[in-house]
mmCIF file of the N, C-alpha and C atoms, coordinates in Angstrom:
data_MODEL
# 
_entry.id   MODEL 
# 
loop_
_atom_site.group_PDB 
_atom_site.id 
_atom_site.type_symbol 
_atom_site.label_atom_id 
_atom_site.label_alt_id 
_atom_site.label_comp_id 
_atom_site.label_asym_id 
_atom_site.label_entity_id 
_atom_site.label_seq_id 
_atom_site.pdbx_PDB_ins_code 
_atom_site.Cartn_x 
_atom_site.Cartn_y 
_atom_site.Cartn_z 
_atom_site.occupancy 
_atom_site.B_iso_or_equiv 
_atom_site.pdbx_formal_charge 
_atom_site.auth_seq_id 
_atom_site.auth_comp_id 
_atom_site.auth_asym_id 
_atom_site.auth_atom_id 
_atom_site.pdbx_PDB_model_num 
ATOM 1   N N  . UNK A 1 1  ? 75.228  111.921 98.703  1.00 0.00 ? 1  UNK A N  1 
ATOM 2   C CA . UNK A 1 1  ? 76.798  112.706 98.255  1.00 0.00 ? 1  UNK A CA 1 
ATOM 3   C C  . UNK A 1 1  ? 77.276  111.473 98.050  1.00 0.00 ? 1  UNK A C  1 
ATOM 4   N N  . UNK A 1 2  ? 77.714  111.421 96.171  1.00 0.00 ? 2  UNK A N  1 
ATOM 5   C CA . UNK A 1 2  ? 78.729  110.655 96.243  1.00 0.00 ? 2  UNK A CA 1 
ATOM 6   C C  . UNK A 1 2  ? 79.884  110.756 96.065  1.00 0.00 ? 2  UNK A C  1 
ATOM 7   N N  . UNK A 1 3  ? 81.076  109.711 96.393  1.00 0.00 ? 3  UNK A N  1 
ATOM 8   C CA . UNK A 1 3  ? 82.282  110.552 96.528  1.00 0.00 ? 3  UNK A CA 1 
ATOM 9   C C  . UNK A 1 3  ? 82.719  109.290 95.425  1.00 0.00 ? 3  UNK A C  1 
ATOM 10  N N  . UNK A 1 4  ? 84.027  110.091 94.748  1.00 0.00 ? 4  UNK A N  1 
ATOM 11  C CA . UNK A 1 4  ? 85.134  109.186 94.203  1.00 0.00 ? 4  UNK A CA 1 
ATOM 12  C C  . UNK A 1 4  ? 86.185  109.021 94.839  1.00 0.00 ? 4  UNK A C  1 
ATOM 13  N N  . UNK A 1 5  ? 86.924  107.589 95.070  1.00 0.00 ? 5  UNK A N  1 
ATOM 14  C CA . UNK A 1 5  ? 87.900  107.649 95.883  1.00 0.00 ? 5  UNK A CA 1 
ATOM 15  C C  . UNK A 1 5  ? 89.278  107.026 95.281  1.00 0.00 ? 5  UNK A C  1 
ATOM 16  N N  . UNK A 1 6  ? 90.521  107.469 94.920  1.00 0.00 ? 6  UNK A N  1 
ATOM 17  C CA . UNK A 1 6  ? 91.396  107.690 94.250  1.00 0.00 ? 6  UNK A CA 1 
ATOM 18  C C  . UNK A 1 6  ? 92.524  107.238 95.021  1.00 0.00 ? 6  UNK A C  1 
ATOM 19  N N  . UNK A 1 7  ? 93.077  105.665 94.714  1.00 0.00 ? 7  UNK A N  1 
ATOM 20  C CA . UNK A 1 7  ? 94.387  105.444 95.992  1.00 0.00 ? 7  UNK A CA 1 
ATOM 21  C C  . UNK A 1 7  ? 95.582  105.152 95.033  1.00 0.00 ? 7  UNK A C  1 
ATOM 22  N N  . UNK A 1 8  ? 96.414  104.859 95.992  1.00 0.00 ? 8  UNK A N  1 
ATOM 23  C CA . UNK A 1 8  ? 97.568  103.462 95.407  1.00 0.00 ? 8  UNK A CA 1 
ATOM 24  C C  . UNK A 1 8  ? 98.510  103.545 96.576  1.00 0.00 ? 8  UNK A C  1 
ATOM 25  N N  . UNK A 1 9  ? 99.250  102.067 96.703  1.00 0.00 ? 9  UNK A N  1 
ATOM 26  C CA . UNK A 1 9  ? 99.697  101.720 97.863  1.00 0.00 ? 9  UNK A CA 1 
ATOM 27  C C  . UNK A 1 9  ? 101.106 101.368 97.474  1.00 0.00 ? 9  UNK A C  1 
ATOM 28  N N  . UNK A 1 10 ? 101.887 101.580 98.143  1.00 0.00 ? 10 UNK A N  1 
ATOM 29  C CA . UNK A 1 10 ? 102.986 101.297 97.684  1.00 0.00 ? 10 UNK A CA 1 
ATOM 30  C C  . UNK A 1 10 ? 104.236 100.545 98.693  1.00 0.00 ? 10 UNK A C  1 
ATOM 31  N N  . UNK A 1 11 ? 105.206 99.379  98.644  1.00 0.00 ? 11 UNK A N  1 
ATOM 32  C CA . UNK A 1 11 ? 105.945 99.813  97.914  1.00 0.00 ? 11 UNK A CA 1 
ATOM 33  C C  . UNK A 1 11 ? 105.424 99.231  96.376  1.00 0.00 ? 11 UNK A C  1 
ATOM 34  N N  . UNK A 1 12 ? 105.658 99.594  95.185  1.00 0.00 ? 12 UNK A N  1 
ATOM 35  C CA . UNK A 1 12 ? 105.202 99.011  93.722  1.00 0.00 ? 12 UNK A CA 1 
ATOM 36  C C  . UNK A 1 12 ? 106.361 97.635  93.463  1.00 0.00 ? 12 UNK A C  1 
ATOM 37  N N  . UNK A 1 13 ? 105.770 97.206  92.705  1.00 0.00 ? 13 UNK A N  1 
ATOM 38  C CA . UNK A 1 13 ? 106.693 95.904  92.091  1.00 0.00 ? 13 UNK A CA 1 
ATOM 39  C C  . UNK A 1 13 ? 105.993 95.739  91.096  1.00 0.00 ? 13 UNK A C  1 
ATOM 40  N N  . UNK A 1 14 ? 107.273 96.075  90.155  1.00 0.00 ? 14 UNK A N  1 
ATOM 41  C CA . UNK A 1 14 ? 105.877 95.923  88.473  1.00 0.00 ? 14 UNK A CA 1 
ATOM 42  C C  . UNK A 1 14 ? 106.060 94.555  87.931  1.00 0.00 ? 14 UNK A C  1 
ATOM 43  N N  . UNK A 1 15 ? 106.761 93.683  88.878  1.00 0.00 ? 15 UNK A N  1 
ATOM 44  C CA . UNK A 1 15 ? 106.755 92.483  88.329  1.00 0.00 ? 15 UNK A CA 1 
ATOM 45  C C  . UNK A 1 15 ? 105.930 91.102  88.291  1.00 0.00 ? 15 UNK A C  1 
ATOM 46  N N  . UNK A 1 16 ? 105.355 91.333  89.842  1.00 0.00 ? 16 UNK A N  1 
ATOM 47  C CA . UNK A 1 16 ? 104.016 91.244  90.415  1.00 0.00 ? 16 UNK A CA 1 
ATOM 48  C C  . UNK A 1 16 ? 103.301 91.504  91.151  1.00 0.00 ? 16 UNK A C  1 
ATOM 49  N N  . UNK A 1 17 ? 101.869 91.920  91.453  1.00 0.00 ? 17 UNK A N  1 
ATOM 50  C CA . UNK A 1 17 ? 101.441 92.595  92.566  1.00 0.00 ? 17 UNK A CA 1 
ATOM 51  C C  . UNK A 1 17 ? 101.315 92.291  93.803  1.00 0.00 ? 17 UNK A C  1 
ATOM 52  N N  . UNK A 1 18 ? 102.222 92.964  94.965  1.00 0.00 ? 18 UNK A N  1 
ATOM 53  C CA . UNK A 1 18 ? 102.620 92.607  95.988  1.00 0.00 ? 18 UNK A CA 1 
ATOM 54  C C  . UNK A 1 18 ? 101.165 92.238  96.881  1.00 0.00 ? 18 UNK A C  1 
ATOM 55  N N  . UNK A 1 19 ? 101.562 91.469  98.075  1.00 0.00 ? 19 UNK A N  1 
ATOM 56  C CA . UNK A 1 19 ? 99.904  91.163  98.759  1.00 0.00 ? 19 UNK A CA 1 
ATOM 57  C C  . UNK A 1 19 ? 99.360  92.735  99.246  1.00 0.00 ? 19 UNK A C  1 
ATOM 58  N N  . UNK A 1 20 ? 100.117 93.646  99.986  1.00 0.00 ? 20 UNK A N  1 
ATOM 59  C CA . UNK A 1 20 ? 98.980  94.748  99.777  1.00 0.00 ? 20 UNK A CA 1 
ATOM 60  C C  . UNK A 1 20 ? 98.341  95.043  98.439  1.00 0.00 ? 20 UNK A C  1 
ATOM 61  N N  . UNK A 1 21 ? 98.352  95.184  97.483  1.00 0.00 ? 21 UNK A N  1 
ATOM 62  C CA . UNK A 1 21 ? 97.752  95.492  96.025  1.00 0.00 ? 21 UNK A CA 1 
ATOM 63  C C  . UNK A 1 21 ? 96.987  94.601  95.777  1.00 0.00 ? 21 UNK A C  1 
ATOM 64  N N  . UNK A 1 22 ? 96.849  93.350  95.876  1.00 0.00 ? 22 UNK A N  1 
ATOM 65  C CA . UNK A 1 22 ? 95.908  92.488  95.689  1.00 0.00 ? 22 UNK A CA 1 
ATOM 66  C C  . UNK A 1 22 ? 94.835  92.212  97.086  1.00 0.00 ? 22 UNK A C  1 
ATOM 67  N N  . UNK A 1 23 ? 95.489  93.270  98.378  1.00 0.00 ? 23 UNK A N  1 
ATOM 68  C CA . UNK A 1 23 ? 94.418  93.034  99.185  1.00 0.00 ? 23 UNK A CA 1 
ATOM 69  C C  . UNK A 1 23 ? 93.645  94.237  99.001  1.00 0.00 ? 23 UNK A C  1 
ATOM 70  N N  . UNK A 1 24 ? 94.297  95.512  98.412  1.00 0.00 ? 24 UNK A N  1 
ATOM 71  C CA . UNK A 1 24 ? 93.229  96.823  97.973  1.00 0.00 ? 24 UNK A CA 1 
ATOM 72  C C  . UNK A 1 24 ? 92.499  96.182  96.968  1.00 0.00 ? 24 UNK A C  1 
ATOM 73  N N  . UNK A 1 25 ? 92.473  95.410  96.480  1.00 0.00 ? 25 UNK A N  1 
ATOM 74  C CA . UNK A 1 25 ? 91.653  94.674  95.336  1.00 0.00 ? 25 UNK A CA 1 
ATOM 75  C C  . UNK A 1 25 ? 90.604  94.314  95.884  1.00 0.00 ? 25 UNK A C  1 
ATOM 76  N N  . UNK A 1 26 ? 90.845  93.472  96.637  1.00 0.00 ? 26 UNK A N  1 
ATOM 77  C CA . UNK A 1 26 ? 89.751  92.715  97.339  1.00 0.00 ? 26 UNK A CA 1 
ATOM 78  C C  . UNK A 1 26 ? 89.028  93.508  98.525  1.00 0.00 ? 26 UNK A C  1 
ATOM 79  N N  . UNK A 1 27 ? 89.589  94.441  98.874  1.00 0.00 ? 27 UNK A N  1 
ATOM 80  C CA . UNK A 1 27 ? 88.714  95.652  99.508  1.00 0.00 ? 27 UNK A CA 1 
ATOM 81  C C  . UNK A 1 27 ? 87.655  96.570  98.639  1.00 0.00 ? 27 UNK A C  1 
ATOM 82  N N  . UNK A 1 28 ? 88.224  96.863  97.689  1.00 0.00 ? 28 UNK A N  1 
ATOM 83  C CA . UNK A 1 28 ? 86.938  97.924  96.449  1.00 0.00 ? 28 UNK A CA 1 
ATOM 84  C C  . UNK A 1 28 ? 86.432  96.670  96.028  1.00 0.00 ? 28 UNK A C  1 
ATOM 85  N N  . UNK A 1 29 ? 86.577  95.730  95.589  1.00 0.00 ? 29 UNK A N  1 
ATOM 86  C CA . UNK A 1 29 ? 86.029  94.810  94.844  1.00 0.00 ? 29 UNK A CA 1 
ATOM 87  C C  . UNK A 1 29 ? 84.656  94.519  95.900  1.00 0.00 ? 29 UNK A C  1 
ATOM 88  N N  . UNK A 1 30 ? 84.937  93.856  97.199  1.00 0.00 ? 30 UNK A N  1 
ATOM 89  C CA . UNK A 1 30 ? 84.526  93.782  98.228  1.00 0.00 ? 30 UNK A CA 1 
ATOM 90  C C  . UNK A 1 30 ? 82.966  94.659  98.388  1.00 0.00 ? 30 UNK A C  1 
ATOM 91  N N  . UNK A 1 31 ? 83.658  96.124  98.482  1.00 0.00 ? 31 UNK A N  1 
ATOM 92  C CA . UNK A 1 31 ? 82.819  97.189  99.264  1.00 0.00 ? 31 UNK A CA 1 
ATOM 93  C C  . UNK A 1 31 ? 81.160  97.598  98.435  1.00 0.00 ? 31 UNK A C  1 
ATOM 94  N N  . UNK A 1 32 ? 80.504  98.241  98.670  1.00 0.00 ? 32 UNK A N  1 
ATOM 95  C CA . UNK A 1 32 ? 79.464  98.422  98.039  1.00 0.00 ? 32 UNK A CA 1 
ATOM 96  C C  . UNK A 1 32 ? 79.242  99.498  97.231  1.00 0.00 ? 32 UNK A C  1 
ATOM 97  N N  . UNK A 1 33 ? 80.491  99.649  96.250  1.00 0.00 ? 33 UNK A N  1 
ATOM 98  C CA . UNK A 1 33 ? 80.784  100.481 95.360  1.00 0.00 ? 33 UNK A CA 1 
ATOM 99  C C  . UNK A 1 33 ? 80.458  100.492 94.095  1.00 0.00 ? 33 UNK A C  1 
ATOM 100 N N  . UNK A 1 34 ? 80.570  101.246 93.221  1.00 0.00 ? 34 UNK A N  1 
ATOM 101 C CA . UNK A 1 34 ? 80.196  101.413 91.771  1.00 0.00 ? 34 UNK A CA 1 
ATOM 102 C C  . UNK A 1 34 ? 81.251  102.122 90.861  1.00 0.00 ? 34 UNK A C  1 
ATOM 103 N N  . UNK A 1 35 ? 81.584  101.445 89.828  1.00 0.00 ? 35 UNK A N  1 
ATOM 104 C CA . UNK A 1 35 ? 82.714  102.208 89.283  1.00 0.00 ? 35 UNK A CA 1 
ATOM 105 C C  . UNK A 1 35 ? 84.049  101.803 89.527  1.00 0.00 ? 35 UNK A C  1 
ATOM 106 N N  . UNK A 1 36 ? 84.150  100.640 90.156  1.00 0.00 ? 36 UNK A N  1 
ATOM 107 C CA . UNK A 1 36 ? 85.776  100.177 90.759  1.00 0.00 ? 36 UNK A CA 1 
ATOM 108 C C  . UNK A 1 36 ? 86.216  100.031 89.147  1.00 0.00 ? 36 UNK A C  1 
ATOM 109 N N  . UNK A 1 37 ? 87.835  100.748 89.160  1.00 0.00 ? 37 UNK A N  1 
ATOM 110 C CA . UNK A 1 37 ? 88.668  100.613 88.591  1.00 0.00 ? 37 UNK A CA 1 
ATOM 111 C C  . UNK A 1 37 ? 89.892  100.529 88.819  1.00 0.00 ? 37 UNK A C  1 
ATOM 112 N N  . UNK A 1 38 ? 90.554  99.034  88.836  1.00 0.00 ? 38 UNK A N  1 
ATOM 113 C CA . UNK A 1 38 ? 91.944  98.808  89.560  1.00 0.00 ? 38 UNK A CA 1 
ATOM 114 C C  . UNK A 1 38 ? 93.028  98.665  88.392  1.00 0.00 ? 38 UNK A C  1 
ATOM 115 N N  . UNK A 1 39 ? 94.142  99.173  88.735  1.00 0.00 ? 39 UNK A N  1 
ATOM 116 C CA . UNK A 1 39 ? 95.324  99.376  87.936  1.00 0.00 ? 39 UNK A CA 1 
ATOM 117 C C  . UNK A 1 39 ? 95.986  99.702  88.417  1.00 0.00 ? 39 UNK A C  1 
ATOM 118 N N  . UNK A 1 40 ? 97.502  99.353  87.565  1.00 0.00 ? 40 UNK A N  1 
ATOM 119 C CA . UNK A 1 40 ? 98.437  99.021  88.134  1.00 0.00 ? 40 UNK A CA 1 
ATOM 120 C C  . UNK A 1 40 ? 99.208  100.098 88.725  1.00 0.00 ? 40 UNK A C  1 
ATOM 121 N N  . UNK A 1 41 ? 98.577  101.551 88.021  1.00 0.00 ? 41 UNK A N  1 
ATOM 122 C CA . UNK A 1 41 ? 99.430  102.616 88.617  1.00 0.00 ? 41 UNK A CA 1 
ATOM 123 C C  . UNK A 1 41 ? 98.646  103.364 89.392  1.00 0.00 ? 41 UNK A C  1 
ATOM 124 N N  . UNK A 1 42 ? 97.530  103.057 89.676  1.00 0.00 ? 42 UNK A N  1 
ATOM 125 C CA . UNK A 1 42 ? 96.147  104.112 90.173  1.00 0.00 ? 42 UNK A CA 1 
ATOM 126 C C  . UNK A 1 42 ? 94.964  103.317 90.189  1.00 0.00 ? 42 UNK A C  1 
ATOM 127 N N  . UNK A 1 43 ? 94.080  103.472 91.554  1.00 0.00 ? 43 UNK A N  1 
ATOM 128 C CA . UNK A 1 43 ? 92.682  102.440 91.251  1.00 0.00 ? 43 UNK A CA 1 
ATOM 129 C C  . UNK A 1 43 ? 91.997  104.054 92.057  1.00 0.00 ? 43 UNK A C  1 
ATOM 130 N N  . UNK A 1 44 ? 90.032  103.756 91.141  1.00 0.00 ? 44 UNK A N  1 
ATOM 131 C CA . UNK A 1 44 ? 89.342  104.316 91.532  1.00 0.00 ? 44 UNK A CA 1 
ATOM 132 C C  . UNK A 1 44 ? 88.295  104.030 91.831  1.00 0.00 ? 44 UNK A C  1 
ATOM 133 N N  . UNK A 1 45 ? 87.458  104.286 92.601  1.00 0.00 ? 45 UNK A N  1 
ATOM 134 C CA . UNK A 1 45 ? 86.253  103.956 92.809  1.00 0.00 ? 45 UNK A CA 1 
ATOM 135 C C  . UNK A 1 45 ? 84.911  104.798 93.349  1.00 0.00 ? 45 UNK A C  1 
ATOM 136 N N  . UNK A 1 46 ? 83.756  104.594 92.899  1.00 0.00 ? 46 UNK A N  1 
ATOM 137 C CA . UNK A 1 46 ? 82.766  105.915 93.183  1.00 0.00 ? 46 UNK A CA 1 
ATOM 138 C C  . UNK A 1 46 ? 81.801  104.836 93.971  1.00 0.00 ? 46 UNK A C  1 
ATOM 139 N N  . UNK A 1 47 ? 81.022  105.964 94.436  1.00 0.00 ? 47 UNK A N  1 
ATOM 140 C CA . UNK A 1 47 ? 80.007  104.953 95.845  1.00 0.00 ? 47 UNK A CA 1 
ATOM 141 C C  . UNK A 1 47 ? 79.156  106.190 96.334  1.00 0.00 ? 47 UNK A C  1 
ATOM 142 N N  . UNK A 1 48 ? 78.260  106.062 97.540  1.00 0.00 ? 48 UNK A N  1 
ATOM 143 C CA . UNK A 1 48 ? 78.017  106.460 98.643  1.00 0.00 ? 48 UNK A CA 1 
ATOM 144 C C  . UNK A 1 48 ? 79.065  106.930 98.957  1.00 0.00 ? 48 UNK A C  1 
ATOM 145 N N  . UNK A 1 49 ? 78.393  107.627 100.235 1.00 0.00 ? 49 UNK A N  1 
ATOM 146 C CA . UNK A 1 49 ? 79.447  108.897 101.155 1.00 0.00 ? 49 UNK A CA 1 
ATOM 147 C C  . UNK A 1 49 ? 79.450  107.612 102.245 1.00 0.00 ? 49 UNK A C  1 
ATOM 148 N N  . UNK A 1 50 ? 78.571  106.710 102.860 1.00 0.00 ? 50 UNK A N  1 
ATOM 149 C CA . UNK A 1 50 ? 78.887  106.028 103.489 1.00 0.00 ? 50 UNK A CA 1 
ATOM 150 C C  . UNK A 1 50 ? 79.659  104.635 103.094 1.00 0.00 ? 50 UNK A C  1 
ATOM 151 N N  . UNK A 1 51 ? 79.487  104.218 101.814 1.00 0.00 ? 51 UNK A N  1 
ATOM 152 C CA . UNK A 1 51 ? 80.395  103.182 101.413 1.00 0.00 ? 51 UNK A CA 1 
ATOM 153 C C  . UNK A 1 51 ? 81.516  103.593 101.191 1.00 0.00 ? 51 UNK A C  1 
ATOM 154 N N  . UNK A 1 52 ? 81.762  104.650 100.797 1.00 0.00 ? 52 UNK A N  1 
ATOM 155 C CA . UNK A 1 52 ? 83.353  104.935 99.891  1.00 0.00 ? 52 UNK A CA 1 
ATOM 156 C C  . UNK A 1 52 ? 84.333  105.049 101.458 1.00 0.00 ? 52 UNK A C  1 
ATOM 157 N N  . UNK A 1 53 ? 83.476  105.705 102.520 1.00 0.00 ? 53 UNK A N  1 
ATOM 158 C CA . UNK A 1 53 ? 83.910  105.846 103.972 1.00 0.00 ? 53 UNK A CA 1 
ATOM 159 C C  . UNK A 1 53 ? 84.294  104.711 104.759 1.00 0.00 ? 53 UNK A C  1 
ATOM 160 N N  . UNK A 1 54 ? 83.214  103.710 104.336 1.00 0.00 ? 54 UNK A N  1 
ATOM 161 C CA . UNK A 1 54 ? 83.359  102.441 105.039 1.00 0.00 ? 54 UNK A CA 1 
ATOM 162 C C  . UNK A 1 54 ? 84.823  101.601 104.105 1.00 0.00 ? 54 UNK A C  1 
ATOM 163 N N  . UNK A 1 55 ? 84.692  101.594 102.973 1.00 0.00 ? 55 UNK A N  1 
ATOM 164 C CA . UNK A 1 55 ? 85.924  100.991 102.265 1.00 0.00 ? 55 UNK A CA 1 
ATOM 165 C C  . UNK A 1 55 ? 87.161  101.585 102.314 1.00 0.00 ? 55 UNK A C  1 
ATOM 166 N N  . UNK A 1 56 ? 87.415  103.210 102.673 1.00 0.00 ? 56 UNK A N  1 
ATOM 167 C CA . UNK A 1 56 ? 88.340  103.473 102.634 1.00 0.00 ? 56 UNK A CA 1 
ATOM 168 C C  . UNK A 1 56 ? 88.956  103.409 104.120 1.00 0.00 ? 56 UNK A C  1 
ATOM 169 N N  . UNK A 1 57 ? 87.995  102.946 105.215 1.00 0.00 ? 57 UNK A N  1 
ATOM 170 C CA . UNK A 1 57 ? 88.972  102.632 106.586 1.00 0.00 ? 57 UNK A CA 1 
ATOM 171 C C  . UNK A 1 57 ? 89.270  101.146 106.167 1.00 0.00 ? 57 UNK A C  1 
ATOM 172 N N  . UNK A 1 58 ? 88.443  100.266 105.472 1.00 0.00 ? 58 UNK A N  1 
ATOM 173 C CA . UNK A 1 58 ? 88.947  98.886  105.741 1.00 0.00 ? 58 UNK A CA 1 
ATOM 174 C C  . UNK A 1 58 ? 90.443  98.524  104.680 1.00 0.00 ? 58 UNK A C  1 
ATOM 175 N N  . UNK A 1 59 ? 90.133  100.150 103.626 1.00 0.00 ? 59 UNK A N  1 
ATOM 176 C CA . UNK A 1 59 ? 91.622  99.761  102.661 1.00 0.00 ? 59 UNK A CA 1 
ATOM 177 C C  . UNK A 1 59 ? 92.848  99.969  103.440 1.00 0.00 ? 59 UNK A C  1 
ATOM 178 N N  . UNK A 1 60 ? 92.630  101.536 104.609 1.00 0.00 ? 60 UNK A N  1 
ATOM 179 C CA . UNK A 1 60 ? 93.872  102.033 105.173 1.00 0.00 ? 60 UNK A CA 1 
ATOM 180 C C  . UNK A 1 60 ? 94.519  100.634 106.094 1.00 0.00 ? 60 UNK A C  1 
ATOM 181 N N  . UNK A 1 61 ? 93.240  100.203 106.806 1.00 0.00 ? 61 UNK A N  1 
ATOM 182 C CA . UNK A 1 61 ? 93.876  99.287  108.035 1.00 0.00 ? 61 UNK A CA 1 
ATOM 183 C C  . UNK A 1 61 ? 94.527  97.615  106.960 1.00 0.00 ? 61 UNK A C  1 
ATOM 184 N N  . UNK A 1 62 ? 93.447  97.014  106.156 1.00 0.00 ? 62 UNK A N  1 
ATOM 185 C CA . UNK A 1 62 ? 94.170  95.893  105.818 1.00 0.00 ? 62 UNK A CA 1 
ATOM 186 C C  . UNK A 1 62 ? 95.243  95.883  104.814 1.00 0.00 ? 62 UNK A C  1 
ATOM 187 N N  . UNK A 1 63 ? 95.409  96.896  103.771 1.00 0.00 ? 63 UNK A N  1 
ATOM 188 C CA . UNK A 1 63 ? 96.484  97.231  103.474 1.00 0.00 ? 63 UNK A CA 1 
ATOM 189 C C  . UNK A 1 63 ? 98.027  97.533  104.138 1.00 0.00 ? 63 UNK A C  1 
ATOM 190 N N  . UNK A 1 64 ? 97.431  98.206  105.048 1.00 0.00 ? 64 UNK A N  1 
ATOM 191 C CA . UNK A 1 64 ? 99.118  98.251  105.961 1.00 0.00 ? 64 UNK A CA 1 
ATOM 192 C C  . UNK A 1 64 ? 99.369  97.193  106.704 1.00 0.00 ? 64 UNK A C  1 
ATOM 193 N N  . UNK A 1 65 ? 98.326  96.204  106.940 1.00 0.00 ? 65 UNK A N  1 
ATOM 194 C CA . UNK A 1 65 ? 98.448  94.817  107.956 1.00 0.00 ? 65 UNK A CA 1 
ATOM 195 C C  . UNK A 1 65 ? 99.168  94.145  106.771 1.00 0.00 ? 65 UNK A C  1 
ATOM 196 N N  . UNK A 1 66 ? 99.072  94.282  105.404 1.00 0.00 ? 66 UNK A N  1 
ATOM 197 C CA . UNK A 1 66 ? 99.418  93.510  104.675 1.00 0.00 ? 66 UNK A CA 1 
ATOM 198 C C  . UNK A 1 66 ? 100.870 93.999  103.782 1.00 0.00 ? 66 UNK A C  1 
ATOM 199 N N  . UNK A 1 67 ? 101.312 94.703  104.526 1.00 0.00 ? 67 UNK A N  1 
ATOM 200 C CA . UNK A 1 67 ? 102.748 95.443  104.265 1.00 0.00 ? 67 UNK A CA 1 
ATOM 201 C C  . UNK A 1 67 ? 102.787 96.799  103.465 1.00 0.00 ? 67 UNK A C  1 
ATOM 202 N N  . UNK A 1 68 ? 102.054 97.616  103.437 1.00 0.00 ? 68 UNK A N  1 
ATOM 203 C CA . UNK A 1 68 ? 101.679 98.743  102.580 1.00 0.00 ? 68 UNK A CA 1 
ATOM 204 C C  . UNK A 1 68 ? 102.928 99.837  103.173 1.00 0.00 ? 68 UNK A C  1 
ATOM 205 N N  . UNK A 1 69 ? 103.602 100.168 102.757 1.00 0.00 ? 69 UNK A N  1 
ATOM 206 C CA . UNK A 1 69 ? 104.647 101.079 104.061 1.00 0.00 ? 69 UNK A CA 1 
ATOM 207 C C  . UNK A 1 69 ? 104.061 102.759 103.655 1.00 0.00 ? 69 UNK A C  1 
ATOM 208 N N  . UNK A 1 70 ? 102.799 103.257 102.159 1.00 0.00 ? 70 UNK A N  1 
ATOM 209 C CA . UNK A 1 70 ? 102.719 104.388 101.875 1.00 0.00 ? 70 UNK A CA 1 
ATOM 210 C C  . UNK A 1 70 ? 101.515 103.933 101.217 1.00 0.00 ? 70 UNK A C  1 
ATOM 211 N N  . UNK A 1 71 ? 100.166 104.854 101.736 1.00 0.00 ? 71 UNK A N  1 
ATOM 212 C CA . UNK A 1 71 ? 99.036  104.780 101.068 1.00 0.00 ? 71 UNK A CA 1 
ATOM 213 C C  . UNK A 1 71 ? 98.662  106.589 100.625 1.00 0.00 ? 71 UNK A C  1 
ATOM 214 N N  . UNK A 1 72 ? 98.126  106.313 99.226  1.00 0.00 ? 72 UNK A N  1 
ATOM 215 C CA . UNK A 1 72 ? 98.395  107.544 99.116  1.00 0.00 ? 72 UNK A CA 1 
ATOM 216 C C  . UNK A 1 72 ? 96.421  107.811 98.464  1.00 0.00 ? 72 UNK A C  1 
ATOM 217 N N  . UNK A 1 73 ? 95.944  108.410 98.509  1.00 0.00 ? 73 UNK A N  1 
ATOM 218 C CA . UNK A 1 73 ? 94.348  108.901 98.556  1.00 0.00 ? 73 UNK A CA 1 
ATOM 219 C C  . UNK A 1 73 ? 94.041  110.194 98.709  1.00 0.00 ? 73 UNK A C  1 
ATOM 220 N N  . UNK A 1 74 ? 92.852  109.914 97.415  1.00 0.00 ? 74 UNK A N  1 
ATOM 221 C CA . UNK A 1 74 ? 92.447  111.273 97.242  1.00 0.00 ? 74 UNK A CA 1 
ATOM 222 C C  . UNK A 1 74 ? 90.981  110.985 97.635  1.00 0.00 ? 74 UNK A C  1 
ATOM 223 N N  . UNK A 1 75 ? 90.206  112.067 98.044  1.00 0.00 ? 75 UNK A N  1 
ATOM 224 C CA . UNK A 1 75 ? 88.239  111.596 98.055  1.00 0.00 ? 75 UNK A CA 1 
ATOM 225 C C  . UNK A 1 75 ? 87.889  112.801 97.461  1.00 0.00 ? 75 UNK A C  1 
ATOM 226 N N  . UNK A 1 76 ? 86.645  112.754 96.351  1.00 0.00 ? 76 UNK A N  1 
ATOM 227 C CA . UNK A 1 76 ? 86.493  113.997 96.172  1.00 0.00 ? 76 UNK A CA 1 
ATOM 228 C C  . UNK A 1 76 ? 85.229  114.020 95.732  1.00 0.00 ? 76 UNK A C  1 
ATOM 229 N N  . UNK A 1 77 ? 83.897  114.728 96.442  1.00 0.00 ? 77 UNK A N  1 
ATOM 230 C CA . UNK A 1 77 ? 82.617  114.969 95.895  1.00 0.00 ? 77 UNK A CA 1 
ATOM 231 C C  . UNK A 1 77 ? 82.442  114.981 94.557  1.00 0.00 ? 77 UNK A C  1 
ATOM 232 N N  . UNK A 1 78 ? 81.572  114.144 94.009  1.00 0.00 ? 78 UNK A N  1 
ATOM 233 C CA . UNK A 1 78 ? 81.077  113.899 92.792  1.00 0.00 ? 78 UNK A CA 1 
ATOM 234 C C  . UNK A 1 78 ? 79.672  114.109 92.095  1.00 0.00 ? 78 UNK A C  1 
ATOM 235 N N  . UNK A 1 79 ? 78.914  114.091 93.352  1.00 0.00 ? 79 UNK A N  1 
ATOM 236 C CA . UNK A 1 79 ? 77.364  114.394 93.126  1.00 0.00 ? 79 UNK A CA 1 
ATOM 237 C C  . UNK A 1 79 ? 76.940  114.147 94.166  1.00 0.00 ? 79 UNK A C  1 
ATOM 238 N N  . UNK A 1 80 ? 75.305  114.171 94.588  1.00 0.00 ? 80 UNK A N  1 
ATOM 239 C CA . UNK A 1 80 ? 74.705  113.699 94.796  1.00 0.00 ? 80 UNK A CA 1 
ATOM 240 C C  . UNK A 1 80 ? 73.770  112.520 95.011  1.00 0.00 ? 80 UNK A C  1 
ATOM 241 N N  . UNK A 1 81 ? 73.050  111.726 95.581  1.00 0.00 ? 81 UNK A N  1 
ATOM 242 C CA . UNK A 1 81 ? 72.502  110.609 95.291  1.00 0.00 ? 81 UNK A CA 1 
ATOM 243 C C  . UNK A 1 81 ? 72.980  109.240 96.503  1.00 0.00 ? 81 UNK A C  1 
ATOM 244 N N  . UNK A 1 82 ? 72.901  108.529 97.154  1.00 0.00 ? 82 UNK A N  1 
ATOM 245 C CA . UNK A 1 82 ? 73.358  107.258 97.967  1.00 0.00 ? 82 UNK A CA 1 
ATOM 246 C C  . UNK A 1 82 ? 73.494  108.412 99.196  1.00 0.00 ? 82 UNK A C  1 
ATOM 247 N N  . UNK A 1 83 ? 73.877  107.350 100.235 1.00 0.00 ? 83 UNK A N  1 
ATOM 248 C CA . UNK A 1 83 ? 74.439  107.959 101.459 1.00 0.00 ? 83 UNK A CA 1 
ATOM 249 C C  . UNK A 1 83 ? 75.625  107.339 101.839 1.00 0.00 ? 83 UNK A C  1 
# 
C-alpha cells in the first residue's frame, strides 16, 4: 500500500523558518520516502505504508520537541505497492 502524508507545523513565521519546520524538513528528507515536496505553507510526501507511518511517528515526536504547538496532518491511501 502507498500512502501520501500532507502536514503543516505551527506556529508560522513568515520571516524565517522556525526550528520545528526545519526539523520537519529533515525528518521527511531523511526518511525512505519519495515525491517529497516541502514548502512554506504545506508539505507532502509519498511512500510505502511502513515508511510513511515511521516518518509520521518521527515527525510528531521531533517537531513537538523542537517547539511546534500544533501539527496538522492528513494521510491518504494513494495506491498499491511497497509495504
